[in-house]
NUSEPA-7797 format. One record per residue: x, y, z negated of N, C-alpha, C in turn; residue in one letter. Coordinates in steps of 0.1 Angstrom, whole numbers, plus 5000, padded with zeros to 4 digits. Atoms other than C-alpha are relative to their C-alpha. Layout:
<nodes>
XYZXYZXYZA ...
</nodes>
This chain:
<nodes>
500950035011448352715103500649884992M 499450125007450152385095501150044990A 498949955008453152575081499450074988V 500649925011450952795059499449904990C 500650105010449252485044501049934992S 498950065008452652355032500550094990L 499549915009453452665013498950054991L 500949955009451752794982500750104991W 499349905008452453084959499749974985R 500050025014453253044922500850114993C 499349895007454153344900500850095010N 499349924990455053544931501049945008G 499050074993457353284945499349905009I 500650104991456453084976500749874998W 499550135003456952714970499549905011R 500550104991456752414993499149904993A 501050105005453852174988500349875008N 499650124994455451844996499249894994I 500850125005453151544994500849885004I 499350134998454951214990499149894996M 500750125004453150894991501049894995N 499250115006454450564977501149955010N 499150044990456150465010501250095000I 498949895000458150795011500949994988H 499250015012459150754975500949885000K 499350125000460250404979501250015010R 498949984990462350495010501150104994R 499149915006463950784991500849934989L 499350075011464850564961501049905006Y 499150104993466350294985501250085005I 498949924994468450565002500950054989M 499249955011469650714969500849894993L 499350115006470550374954501049945009F 499050044990472250274986501250095000S 498949905000474350594986500849984987A 499350025013475150544949500949875000L 499350125000476150184955501350015009G 498949984991478450274985501150094993I 499149925007480050544964500849934989A 499350085011480750314935500949895006I 499150104994482150044958501350065006A 498849934995484450294975500950044989A 499249965012485650424941500749884995A 499450125005486350064929501149955010L 499050044990488249984961501250094999I 498949915001490350294959500849994987L 499450025013491050234922500949875000Y 499350134999492149874929501350025009A 498949984991494449994957500950124997L 499249885003495950294940501549985001R 498650034999499350134937500549965013Q 499650064988499349964970499750095013N 500349924989498350254992501350045008I 498749974994501950354998500749865003N 499450134996503650065017501249974992A 498850025009506950104999500650134996F 499249895004509250334981501449995004M 498650004996512750434992500850014987T 499249995012515650424968500050154994P 500049865005515550814966498750024993T 501349985007511850804956500049934987E 499950085012512550534930500950084990I 499149925009515450744916499350124994A 500749885004513251054915498849984991A 501250035007510250884900500249974985A 499750045013511950764868498949904995H 501050105003509750454867500349934987L 499950085013509050264835500649865003A 499450144998510949934831498849915003P 500950104996509049644846498850055008D 501149944991506949874869500149925013Y 500050084987505949654899499850105012H 500149924988506449824933500749935011C 499350054988507849774968501150095003R 498849934996511349884978500349985014L 499650014986512249955014501250085003G 498849934995515450055031500949915008G 499050084993518549925048500949934991L 499150075008520749655034501450055004V 498749944998524149815030501049905004K 499050094995526949655050501149974989K 498950045009529449455029499549994986G 500550005014527149454998499449864997S 500750125003525649105001501049904993L 499250105008527048864974499049894996V 500750125004525748514970500649934988R 499550085012525948304938500749885006E 499350134996528348004941499149884999K 501050115002525647774928498650064999Q 501449955001521947824933499750095012G 500549924989519948054955500050154997L 499949865004520748384937500850085010G 499349914991521848684958499850144994V 500049865004522649044951500550085012Q 499649914989522849334976499650144996F 500349865002522549704978499150055012V 500949944990519649884996500250154999V 499749864999520150235008499050075010T 500849924991518150515025500950115005D 498949914996521450695033500150124990M 499949905010520850925003500349944986Q 499850075013520650684973500149865003H 499950155000521550324967499349944988D 500650085011519850064945500449865002I 499650145000521149724936498849914999T 501150095000518749434943500549864996V 499750145003518849094927498849925004R 501150094995516848804942500449864998Y 499750145000516648434936499049935009T 500950074990515248234965500650005014G 499550014986515548175002499750135007I 500249884993516048485022499449975014L 500650024987514148535055501149985011P 499050024989515948435088500550135005D 499649874994515948795099500850094991L 499349925010517648925068501550015003F 498649974996521049085077500450134994R 499449885005523349345064499850115012E 500249904990522649675082498650015006G 501350004995519049585089499050044989K 501149955010515749695072499549884993G 500650105009514149505044498950074991M 501049955010511149545020500049894989I 500150095011511249384986499050034990G 501049985010508549334960500649964987E 499450045012509549334924499950114989G 500149905011510249544893501450074998T 498849925003512849804883500349984985V 499750035014514649704851500650134993D 499549895007516049934824501350065005A 498749954994519449964841499950075013S 500349944987517850084873500149915012G 499950104989518349764893498749955003D 501350054995515549614913500149855000F 500150155001514649254905498949965009N 500950034990512949124936499349864997A 500750125001510348854935499749955014T 500250044986509848854973500850105009R 499349924990511948975002499449985014I 500550004987510649065036501050075009L 499049944990512949135066499250085010A 500749924990511849415089500849985013K 499450014987512549385126499450095010H 500649924989512049575158499349925010D 500850074990510049485188500849925010E 499150084992513049335205500449874994N 499750125007513149035182499749885009Y 500250134993513548695199500449894991T 499650125009513548365179501349945006P 498850064996516848185180499849895010Q 500250114991515347885198499750055014K 500349954987514348115227501150095006L 498949914995517548325230500749945011Q 499350064989519148065253499250015013H 500949994988516148085277500150155005I 499949864996516348465277501350035006Q 498749984994520048455285500149955014G 499950064987519448245316499250085010K 500849924990516848475332500450145001S 
</nodes>
């Protein structure tokens, strides 16, 4: 009988007779506005992070992407052995980063991290110029789980 009282017939179609009081309406509005707010916040976060979702691009990806000059991105790969050239005066350095398929020349002015070595991994932040070279504003050295600081290497050698 309770089910029958919720249904009524209009023009041959059975329709639900839903009675909503003010408390139900207020709860519904709060839920709808909350869901809308969460959706807008998620969209804004994804929009802000659209460029940074990928951790870095390899030299092959940069070569294939044909990036616009002064496009800010992250470059990751191995520092090619024998490619590191330091300026005679100043902190400028130039080296080649490779992913074993493509190479890209990197220019950087600043102090390199202690772990930065030829043949090791690195990530650089910067821009690609018109000639296809990468002008880094920041260099990060990648290391494996076996890293030991230089100050502790002598202790590790004794044990």
